[in-house]
N, C-alpha and C positions, 0 to 999 in steps of 0.2 A: 318730210315727213319723221325721219328718224335719223339719230346720228351717227355718225360710222365709228365704228369701233377702234380703225386706225387711229383715231384721234384723243383716247381718252386717255394718256400720259400725254401731254402737249407741255404742262406746265413743267416734269421733271425730268422726260425723257425725252422731250420733241416730239412734234407732231408728224406721226409717218409720210402723210401727205408732201409736208414741207423739203424731203429729202429722196422725194420717189424718184427713181428712175424716169425718165421721160422718153416714151416711145418716138417724140420729134427727131432724135439722134439718128435716127434709122430714116429718115424721109431720103426719099432719091435711089435708095438700095433694092425699091422694087420696080418692075417692068410698069409702061403706060401710066405713069402717076397714081399708082394703089400706093397705099400706105397700111401701114400698121393701125388695129385699132384695138379696142380693148374690152371687155365684158365687163358685166356689172357682179356679175356672180356665177359660179358653175359649181357642180356637184357631179361625182360619179360615184354609181351604187351601183355592184355585180356588172360590170362593164357597159351600165347605160348612162349617157349623160343627159343632165337637165341645165340648161343653159337661160340666166334670165336678164335682160337687158333693161335698166329700169332708167325712167324718163321723169321729170317732174311735170306737177299738175300742169293742165293746159297745151303741153306739148305735143305740136301735129310730127307724126313722122313724114319723112320727104320719100318716098318710094324711090325716087332715082337714085337715093343715096347708097353709098357703097356698105355701112353697116348693114343697113336695110336688106339689101340684095344678099349680102353673105350670111345672115343670120335666116334669110328665107331659103337660099340652099343649104344652110346647115341642118335645117330641120327635116330636111326631106331623107337624109342619111339614115340608115337603120340603125335602132337603138339611141335617138336622138331625139331631146324634146327640147323646144324653144319657147318661153315665155317672156313678151313683151308686157313690162308692168309700167304704169304711170300712177302717182299720185294723182286721188281725189278726196278732197275733203278730207275726211277721217278714215281713211280705207284707201285702196287702188282698183285701177282700172286693168283688167288683164286680158290678154288675148295669145293665142299660137299665129304665126301667120297663117294669113288669108282668113281668118277669122274674124268675127266681129268682136268688139271689147265688152267685157262683161264688170258690173262693179263690184267690188267684194270687198268685205275686211280684214281685218290682219287675221283674226282668227280662221278664216276661211281659206284666206294665202296660206296658212300655217297647214291646215287640216290639208290642202291640196298637194301641198309639198309632201307630205307621210304618206299623203295614196300614192302619188311617182312613187316615192321612196319604197314603197312595201309593194309594187307592182312586180311580176313576175312575169 
């Protein structure tokens, strides 16, 4: 849906993702086969956190997946909001853990983030 801002200087400074440190270097460091994961976006405003995990259009979340479970648990913490975001045509589908996906446009996503940031 959108180009990563990390790639914008590929021609003159190299692509960020090409030189990015890989979490796989830590494989085996955690017990029970657990692995480090990444989040696509997060923000902190006045001690509250918003985490966004983005997936491509048509992606189906595996509810047994470690990332799914971790984000669901994270969403239960005070001051934490988690949104799953999936591309959908010219917009997105969005949901908080345990809720149904809702289709929204880019402008609505922007406004939701502003409302989240302005809430106290």
